[in-house]
N, C-alpha and C positions, 0 to 999 in steps of 0.2 A: 941663857940669856943671848950668848953668843951665837947658839944655833938659830933662835928666832931672828934675829939680825941678818944671819947669813941667808935664810931662807927668803926672807922680805926682800933682800938684795938681788937675789938671784930671780925672783918673781918679777920686780920691777924692770930689770934689765932684759928679761925675756919679753915682757909686754912693750917696752919701749923700742925694741929693736923689731917686733912684729908689726907695730903700726907705722912703721918708718918716720918716726918722729926727728930722727936725726937729721937736719937738712944738709943738703949737698952744698958746700960753698961755692963750687963750680958753676952752678946754676944761676944764671942773670935773668931775673925778671924785670921789665921795664915797660914803658907806655909811650906812646905816640900822641901827640896833642896838636892844636892849630885852631884857626878860624877863617871860616869861609864866606867870602863877600862877592856880589857881582861887579863886573869891570865897569859898568856903565853908571850906575847911581851909587855905588860904594856902600850900599847897604847889606846887611847880615843875611845870609841864605840858610832860612831855618829848614831843618828836617832833611837836608841833603845826605845822600848815601855815602858812607866812608867804608870801603872794602879794602881789606888787608890780604895780601897775597905774599906767598912765599917764592922769593927769587932764588934759581931764574925759571923755575918750572911753573910759574902763574897759578899755583894751587892756592885756593881761598882758605885761609885760615879762620878768621873771624871779620868783625865788622861793627858797624853801629851807624848812628845819625847825629846830625848836628842839633845843638840847642836852640831856643829861639834867639839867641844872640849870635848864632853862627858857630859857637865855639863847639870842640868835641875832645874827647880824649879816650883812647883805647889802651885798657890796662891789661898786665898780666901776659906781656909777650915775652917769650924767651929770646935769647941773643940770637941773631942771625940777620940776613938780609931780608929786607921786604920791598914789595911794591905797594904803594899806597894810591888807591884811585878815590877821587871824589866824583860822584854822579849827580846830577839833577835834571829833571825834564826842562828842556830848553837850552840847556846849557852844555858846552863840549865838555868831555870827561877830562879832568885834570889827573895827571899821573905823574908821580914822584917816587923814587928809589932811596930807600934809607937803610941803615946798618945799626942794629942795637949791639952794644959791647958793654963791657965793665966800665969803659971811660965814658960812654954815651948811653945811659940807661933811659933816660927820658927827655928825648929830643923834641923841641918845639918847632913845627913847621912854619909858624909866623902866619902871616895874613895870606891865604891862598885866593886868588882872584879868578872867579870863572868866567869864561867868555860865552857871550850869547850865540848860540848856534843857529846861524842864519843862512838859508840857501836861496840862492835866486832861481826862480822858477821861470820857465819859458813862458811865453806870451799863450795865453789860453782866450780862445774865442767862444762866448756863451751865445747860443742862439735859442731863444724861447718863444713858443708860440703861447700867448695869453689871450684868453676869452675877453673881448671888448665889446661894448655896448654903445651904439651911436644913435642919438636921438635926432631923428628927422622931423619933418613938418607933419606927415600922415602917417609915420611909422617909426616902430623901434627896430633897428638892426642888430642882430646878436652875431658877431663873428666868431665862430667856434674855433678855438684852439685846442692845446692838447695839456690843459691843466686840470685840476681836480674837479673844477667847477663844471664842466662838461663830462665828467668821467661816465661812462657806459657803453654797451655794446651796440645798441640800436638808438634810432631817433626817438623812441618812446622814453629811453633813460635820460637823453638829453632835455627832453621837454621838462621833465620834472625838475630839473636844475636851473630852469628859467624863471626868472620872477613873473607873477601873474598868470604863468601856465601851469596846469597841473593834469596829470594822466592817472586814471584809476587803475591800480595794480590788479584788480579782480576782474574788471569789465572791459579795461581799456579805453574808456570814454575820456575824451579830451574836452576841457573845459578852459577858458580864458576869463580871469577875473570874474569866475564863479558862474559864468553863462557857458552852457554845452552847445549853443548855436553857433559853431565855429566852423568856418570853411578852410580845408587844407588843400594847397595848391604845390605841385612841384613845378619849380623854375617857371612860375607863372601859369601853369597849365592845371586844369582840374584832373582827378582820376577818378576812375570807377570803382576803384578799390575801396572797401570800407576803412574809415580813417584808423581804427584800432589796429587792422592787419598791415595797412599801409606803414604806419610807424614802426611795426615790428619787422618789417621786410628791409627798411633802409638802415645799413650799416652806419654807425657814427663817423667813421673814417672819411666816408664819402660826402660828408655835409660840409660845405664852406660856410653859410651862413643862414640865419633864419630870420625873416622879417615878420614883425608883428604889426599888423595894420589894424589899428584901432578904429580909424575912421576911413572906412572904405570910400572910394568915389562912386559916383552913380553907374560906372561901366560894370561893377560888380554885384550889382543887384543887392544892395546890403540891407534891404527891408527884413526887420526882426533878427537880424544877425548881431553878434556882439564883435565880430571882427574876423580877420582872415590872417592865417598863418600860411606863409609862403616860404618853403623850404628850398634853398638854392644849393644845387649839387657841384661838385668840382668837376670840371671840365677836362676830359682827356683829350689832348692835342698831341699829335704826331707829326714831326717835321717830314715833308716830302711832298710828293705830286700824286694826284689821281686823276682818273678820267675814263671815258668809256670809247670803245672802238665798234664800229658798226660796219 
C-alpha cells in the first residue's frame, strides 16, 4: 500500500512540475481601464482604438477598442511601464504613461477627453466652367463649358448632349427636333463641307457656344427648314501690331 502511495505521489509531482502549474508569486498581472469622451459635446466615443505600448521603446504590446458607452479595459498586463494611446478618426491622439506594479495593479485612467483635430486650411479659389443655356427671342444659346454635360472630343459628341439635337453615330446625320433638314453654320457662315464631316473635324475645345435658331428670319431662306445651328468658335487674339510695307 505504501508503494502505491509513493508511486502516485511521484507521478503527481512530475506532472504538476511539467505543466508549470506552480504559479510564480513575483509575476503581477493587472489591467488598465478608463472612459473616452469628446471635449465638445461630452459624449462617449465608441469604438475608439486603445493601443498599449511598452515604455520606453514604444513597442506595441496589445490593444482594444472602447465599448458603446466609451469605456474600456485591457487585461492580463504584466508589471512594467506602458504608454497608452487613444486614437479615433477626427480627434487628436491622446497619450498617457502609466506603470503597473504590485501596489498599482488595476489603475483607472478616469475620463479621457479627446480634442477635435481641426486644421486651418489656406484659402482655395475654385473656378469652374459649366455649360449654361440662354433662352433668347429667336434662338437658344448653349455656352459650352468643361463639365460632363458636353464631354467629348469633337463637335459631333457635343451635339448629342444638347437637348433637341441628335447625331446618328453610324451615318453622322444631324437632326433637330426630329427633322434632318437643318443648316449648320460656323461663326454665321455656311460651309461647303458635308455636315457629318464638318462636325467630326471641329474639336470640342475650340467651341465657345452653339446657337440653336428654331425660328430663322427671312434672310436665312428658311423654307422647309427645321432650324439653323450656328457654331461659334473661340477667337484667337494676339496682342501687338501688324501692318504691310510696300
